[in-house]
C-alpha positions in Angstrom: 0.0 0.0 0.0 2.8 2.4 0.9 4.6 1.5 -2.3 1.4 2.1 -4.3 0.9 5.5 -2.7 4.6 6.4 -3.4 4.2 5.4 -7.0 1.0 7.5 -7.4 2.8 10.5 -5.7 5.6 10.2 -8.2 3.2 10.1 -11.1 1.4 13.2 -9.8 4.6 15.1 -9.3 5.9 14.3 -12.8 2.6 15.3 -14.4 2.7 18.6 -12.6 6.3 19.0 -13.8 5.1 18.4 -17.4 2.5 21.1 -16.9 5.1 23.5 -15.6 7.4 22.7 -18.6 4.5 23.4 -20.9 3.9 26.8 -19.2 7.6 27.5 -19.7 7.4 26.8 -23.4 4.2 28.7 -24.0 5.6 31.7 -21.9 8.8 31.6 -23.9 6.9 31.6 -27.2 4.8 34.6 -26.0 8.0 36.5 -25.2 8.7 36.6 -28.9 6.2 39.4 -29.4 6.0 42.8 -27.5 2.2 42.5 -27.5 2.2 39.2 -25.5 5.6 39.5 -23.7 4.1 40.7 -20.4 1.6 37.8 -20.3 4.3 35.4 -21.4 6.5 36.4 -18.5 3.6 35.8 -16.1 2.8 32.4 -17.7 6.5 31.3 -17.3 6.6 32.7 -13.7 3.4 30.7 -12.9 5.0 27.6 -14.2 8.1 28.1 -12.0 6.0 28.9 -9.0 4.1 25.6 -9.5 7.3 23.6 -9.9 8.8 25.1 -6.8 5.7 24.4 -4.6 5.4 20.8 -5.8 9.1 20.2 -5.3 9.0 21.5 -1.7 5.9 19.4 -0.9 7.4 16.3 -2.5 10.7 16.4 -0.6 9.1 15.7 2.8 10.8 18.7 4.3 10.5 18.7 8.1 11.2 22.4 8.9 10.3 25.1 6.4 11.7 27.9 8.6 14.9 28.7 6.7 13.1 28.2 3.4 10.4 30.7 4.3 13.1 33.2 5.5 14.9 32.8 2.2 11.7 33.3 0.2 10.8 36.5 2.2 14.3 38.0 1.8 14.5 37.0 -1.9 11.0 38.4 -2.6 11.8 41.7 -1.0 15.1 42.1 -2.8 13.4 41.1 -6.1 10.5 43.5 -5.6 12.6 46.5 -4.8 15.2 45.7 -7.5 12.5 45.4 -10.1 10.4 48.4 -9.1 13.3 50.8 -8.6 15.7 49.9 -11.4 16.0 52.5 -14.1 15.5 51.4 -17.6 19.1 52.5 -18.4 20.3 50.1 -15.7 18.3 47.1 -17.1 21.3 45.5 -18.8 23.2 45.6 -15.6 20.3 43.9 -13.8 20.1 41.2 -16.5 23.8 40.6 -16.0 23.4 40.2 -12.3 20.5 37.8 -12.7 22.6 35.6 -15.0 25.3 35.7 -12.3 23.0 34.8 -9.5 21.6 31.9 -11.5 25.1 30.6 -12.0 26.1 30.8 -8.4 22.9 29.1 -7.3 23.7 26.2 -9.5 27.3 26.1 -8.2 26.0 26.0 -4.6 23.6 23.1 -5.4 26.4 21.1 -7.1 28.8 21.8 -4.3 26.4 20.8 -1.5 25.6 17.5 -3.3 29.3 16.8 -3.7 30.2 17.5 0.0 27.1 16.2 1.8 25.9 13.3 -0.4 29.1 12.1 -2.0 28.6 9.3 -4.5 31.6 7.8 -6.4 29.3 7.3 -9.4 31.2 8.8 -12.3 28.1 10.0 -14.2 26.9 12.0 -11.2 30.4 13.4 -10.6 30.5 14.6 -14.2 27.2 16.4 -13.7 28.5 18.0 -10.5 31.8 19.0 -12.2 29.9 20.7 -15.0 27.5 22.4 -12.6 30.3 23.9 -10.5 32.4 24.8 -13.5 29.7 26.5 -15.7 28.1 28.1 -12.6 31.4 29.6 -11.5 32.2 30.9 -15.0 28.7 32.4 -15.3 28.9 34.1 -11.9 32.3 35.8 -12.2 31.8 36.5 -15.9 28.5 38.2 -15.2 30.0 40.3 -12.5 32.6 41.6 -14.9 29.9 42.2 -17.5 27.9 44.1 -14.8 31.0 46.2 -14.0 31.6 47.1 -17.7 27.9 47.9 -18.3 27.7 50.1 -15.1 31.1 51.7 -16.0 32.6 50.7 -12.7 35.4 49.2 -14.8 36.3 50.3 -18.3 34.3 49.0 -21.2 37.4 48.8 -23.3 38.9 45.3 -24.0 41.6 44.3 -21.6 44.3 42.6 -23.6 47.8 41.6 -22.6 50.8 39.7 -24.0 50.7 36.0 -23.6 46.9 36.0 -23.1 46.3 32.9 -25.2 49.0 31.0 -23.3 47.5 31.9 -20.0 44.1 30.8 -21.2 45.5 27.5 -22.5 47.2 26.8 -19.2 44.0 27.7 -17.3 41.9 25.3 -19.4 44.5 22.6 -18.9 44.3 23.0 -15.1 40.5 22.9 -15.3 40.7 19.7 -17.3 43.1 18.1 -14.8 41.0 19.2 -11.8 37.9 17.6 -13.5 39.8 14.3 -13.9 40.8 14.5 -10.3 37.2 14.9 -9.1 35.6 12.4 -11.4 38.2 9.6 -11.8 41.2 9.9 -9.5 39.2 11.1 -6.4 42.1 11.9 -4.0 45.2 11.1 -6.0 46.4 14.7 -6.1 44.3 16.3 -3.3 43.7 15.4 0.3 39.9 15.7 0.5 36.7 16.6 -1.3 36.7 20.2 -0.1 40.1 20.9 -1.5 39.4 19.7 -5.0 36.0 21.5 -5.0 37.7 24.7 -3.8 40.3 24.4 -6.6 37.6 23.9 -9.3 35.6 26.9 -8.0 38.7 29.1 -8.0 39.6 28.1 -11.5 36.0 28.6 -12.7 35.9 32.1 -11.2 39.2 32.9 -12.8 38.1 31.6 -16.2 34.9 33.7 -16.0 36.9 36.9 -15.4 39.4 36.2 -18.1 36.6 35.2 -20.5 34.8 38.6 -20.3 37.5 41.1 -19.6 39.0 41.0 -23.1 35.5 41.7 -24.6 34.7 45.4 -25.4 31.5 47.2 -24.6 30.3 47.0 -28.3 29.9 43.2 -27.8 28.1 43.3 -24.5 24.7 42.3 -26.1 26.4 39.1 -27.3 28.1 38.5 -24.0 24.8 38.9 -22.0 23.0 36.5 -24.3 25.8 33.9 -24.0 26.0 34.2 -20.2 22.3 33.8 -20.1 22.7 30.6 -22.0 25.5 29.5 -19.5 23.2 30.1 -16.6 20.6 27.8 -18.2 23.2 25.1 -18.9 24.4 25.3 -15.3 20.8 24.9 -14.0 20.3 22.0 -16.4 23.4 20.3 -15.1 22.2 20.9 -11.5 19.0 19.2 -12.5 20.9 16.0 -13.4 22.8 16.3 -10.1 19.6 16.3 -7.9 17.6 14.3 -10.4 14.9 17.0 -10.9 13.1 16.8 -14.2 11.7 20.3 -14.2 15.1 21.9 -13.5 16.6 19.9 -16.4 13.8 21.1 -18.8 13.8 24.7 -17.7 17.6 24.9 -17.7 17.7 23.4 -21.2 15.1 25.9 -22.4 17.1 28.8 -21.1 20.4 27.4 -22.5 19.0 26.8 -25.9 17.1 30.1 -26.2 20.3 31.9 -25.0 22.4 30.2 -27.7 19.8 31.1 -30.3 19.8 34.7 -29.2 23.6 34.7 -29.2 23.6 33.5 -32.8 21.1 36.2 -33.7 23.3 38.9 -32.2 26.4 37.6 -34.0 24.5 37.6 -37.3 23.4 41.1 -36.7 27.1 42.1 -36.4 28.1 39.8 -39.2 30.7 38.2 -37.0 31.3 34.7 -35.6 31.1 33.9 -31.9 34.8 33.1 -31.9 35.5 36.5 -33.4 33.4 38.2 -30.7 35.1 36.3 -27.8 38.7 36.3 -28.9 39.3 39.3 -31.3 39.3 42.0 -28.7 36.8 44.1 -30.7 37.0 47.7 -29.6 40.7 47.6 -28.8 41.5 50.6 -31.0 42.5 54.1 -30.2 39.7 56.7 -29.9 40.4 58.9 -32.9 37.6 61.3 -32.4 39.9 64.3 -31.9 42.7 63.3 -34.3 40.6 62.5 -37.4 38.1 65.3 -37.3 40.0 67.5 -39.7 40.5 64.7 -42.2 36.9 63.6 -42.1 35.5 67.0 -43.1 33.4 69.7 -41.5 30.7 69.2 -38.8 27.5 71.1 -39.5 25.7 72.0 -36.2 22.0 72.8 -36.2 19.9 74.6 -33.6 16.4 73.6 -32.4 14.6 76.2 -34.4 16.1 75.2 -37.7 15.6 71.5 -37.0 12.0 72.2 -36.3 11.5 73.9 -39.6 12.9 70.9 -41.5 10.9 68.4 -39.5 7.7 70.5 -39.9 8.1 70.2 -43.7 8.9 66.5 -43.7 6.4 63.9 -44.9 8.4 60.9 -43.7 10.6 60.7 -40.5 12.7 57.8 -39.4 13.8 57.7 -35.7 16.9 55.6 -34.9 17.3 55.2 -31.1 20.5 54.2 -29.4 22.1 53.9 -26.0 22.3 57.7 -25.8 18.5 57.8 -25.7 18.6 55.4 -22.8 21.2 57.4 -20.9 19.1 60.6 -21.3 15.8 58.7 -20.6 14.4 60.5 -23.6 12.0 57.7 -24.7 8.9 59.5 -23.5 9.8 62.8 -25.2 10.7 60.9 -28.4 7.2 59.2 -28.4 5.6 62.6 -27.9 7.6 64.1 -30.7 6.6 61.2 -32.9 2.9 61.7 -32.2 3.2 65.4 -33.0 4.9 64.6 -36.3 2.2 62.2 -37.2 -0.4 64.8 -36.3 1.4 67.2 -38.7 1.0 64.7 -41.5 4.3 62.9 -41.4 4.8 59.1 -41.5 6.9 58.2 -38.5 8.8 54.9 -38.1 11.4 53.7 -35.5 14.3 51.7 -36.9 15.7 49.3 -34.3 19.1 47.6 -34.8 19.4 44.2 -33.1 22.5 45.2 -31.2 21.6 48.8 -30.4 22.0 49.5 -26.7 23.7 47.3 -24.1 21.5 44.2 -24.2 19.4 42.3 -26.7 16.2 44.2 -27.3 17.2 47.2 -25.2 15.6 49.8 -27.5 12.4 47.7 -27.8 12.1 47.7 -24.0 12.6 51.4 -23.8 10.1 52.3 -26.5 7.6 49.8 -25.1 7.9 51.5 -21.7 7.0 54.8 -23.5 4.0 53.1 -25.2 5.3 53.4 -28.7 3.2 51.2 -30.9 4.9 48.0 -32.1 3.4 48.6 -35.5 5.8 51.5 -36.2 9.0 49.6 -35.3 11.0 48.4 -38.3 14.2 46.4 -38.7 17.2 47.6 -40.8 16.4 45.2 -43.7 12.9 46.7 -43.9 13.9 50.4 -44.1 17.3 50.3 -45.8 15.9 49.7 -49.4 13.7 52.8 -49.1 16.2 55.0 -47.2 16.5 57.5 -50.1 12.8 58.3 -49.8 13.1 59.3 -46.1 12.9 63.1 -45.7 14.5 63.2 -42.2 16.3 60.5 -40.2 16.8 61.3 -36.5 19.7 59.4 -34.9 19.2 59.7 -31.2 22.3 58.5 -29.3 23.2 55.7 -31.8 26.7 55.5 -33.1 28.2 52.2 -34.4 24.9 50.8 -35.8 24.7 53.8 -38.2 28.4 54.1 -39.0 29.0 54.1 -42.9 32.5 52.6 -42.3 30.8 49.3 -41.9 30.1 49.2 -45.6 32.7 51.6 -47.0 35.9 51.2 -45.1 37.5 47.7 -45.3 40.1 48.7 -42.7 37.4 49.5 -40.1 37.0 47.0 -37.2 33.2 47.0 -37.8 33.5 46.5 -41.6 30.9 44.0 -42.8 28.5 44.6 -39.9 24.9 45.3 -41.2 23.9 48.8 -40.3 20.9 51.2 -40.6 22.0 53.1 -43.7 20.9 56.5 -42.4 23.5 58.3 -44.5 21.4 57.7 -47.6 18.4 59.7 -46.2 17.7 63.2 -47.6 18.5 64.9 -44.2 20.0 63.3 -41.1 19.8 64.8 -37.6 22.3 63.3 -35.1 21.5 64.1 -31.5 24.6 63.7 -29.4 26.3 65.4 -26.4 29.7 65.5 -28.2 31.7 64.1 -31.0 32.9 61.2 -28.8 33.1 57.8 -30.4 30.8 54.8 -29.6 31.5 51.5 -28.0 33.7 50.4 -30.9 36.0 53.3 -30.1 36.1 54.6 -33.7 34.9 57.9 -35.3 31.7 57.9 -37.4 32.0 59.5 -40.9 28.2 60.0 -40.8 28.7 63.1 -38.6 30.7 64.7 -41.5 28.3 63.9 -44.4 26.9 66.9 -46.3 23.3 65.8 -45.5 24.0 65.5 -41.8 23.3 68.1 -39.1 24.5 67.7 -35.5 22.1 68.7 -32.8 24.4 68.8 -29.8 23.2 68.5 -26.2 21.3 66.2 -23.9 18.9 64.1 -26.0 15.9 64.5 -23.8 16.4 68.3 -23.6 16.9 68.5 -27.4 13.8 66.4 -28.1 11.7 68.3 -25.5 12.7 71.6 -27.2 11.5 70.3 -30.5 8.2 69.2 -28.9 7.9 72.7 -27.5 8.5 74.2 -31.0 5.7 72.0 -32.4 3.3 73.0 -29.6 4.3 76.7 -29.6 
């Protein structure tokens, strides 16, 4: 009778796990569209809540005190972090979330290794991968967070002998894995010692993995670290034999790899090139090349208004500068005024604009910009000559003509929004400083380009005032 009840209990738990997995998949599918993304997030969160509750009830836990304390503390931290974070700081938050997912998996694998040691090689392989990937994800995400928040420089950190150091580190990681899985005490005195060595090596690898990558490649790095956090969770699922953790981790890992591939295609670069080329490790030539590029043509708000007022088609290209200035609401208001004036207004979104995948989409969605007016580069580039005015708000590398004209440029070959072919281009920037790639933008010196210097929010607000006045 007891065996029958246990069998039934196992069936019920696995059926609920299947339901939770279905909610994950449906929620992930809904995240593919801005119109259903919010509901998709809720659906996926409901699936995880269901999985957590069932897991806790199934494990016959005697004392829930510490679990409830952890839930309360975590919920409070999550609530205040989500409600108080600025939209400009969203990439940093995503990086931290990836890191926390990695360290959680590392702790699960470590506890299973130290408390419930089993010489089973298959289980030890899963523990090793959980600790290794979790550690790399944690330290790598912290470095990404530091670069995004500008606590540390966004420039690539390169040094002589870097490849040799990385090769030696990978060799030590492989040897430590063999020690944990097969030798089990041949080179180390106890379990804690080899576990500590693997954790230290994993943290070091995560740091050395992200530090050489420049700020321009952060969207790719965030997507890849997100995938790593999922793979670490999947490995942790094999460690504790939890089906729903395996499924959810695999979903996150696969979706992260797909997103990473999309980001790489948007930059026309391979993942290996992103990780090992030191992209952005060039000298900022903003001051030295200005004379050679040509003459900059500034424009004031009044003159910009007159040109916009006569335009029948306007293309707005947002970038990270818009996020820094928090100008998205003013931009939406300007767009509505232009439409009321009879202009057709579109927003061109480059996949790698900003500092995380979909950064510009998130900002414009927050400002209630309709998804119907968002277009991708391949949609608008063929008709760029018909655009009366193209407003580039804080974008730099994603509109740089060198990507298609200068074979010596580090961004050559990257698909861009070809704003230089529009009839008139307004570039809203604080200064002539270069973008994440650290190179000057010839667009600023084109004969059809006018530079509207100043804070993007203030400049757009002044244009709004002109239309209203």
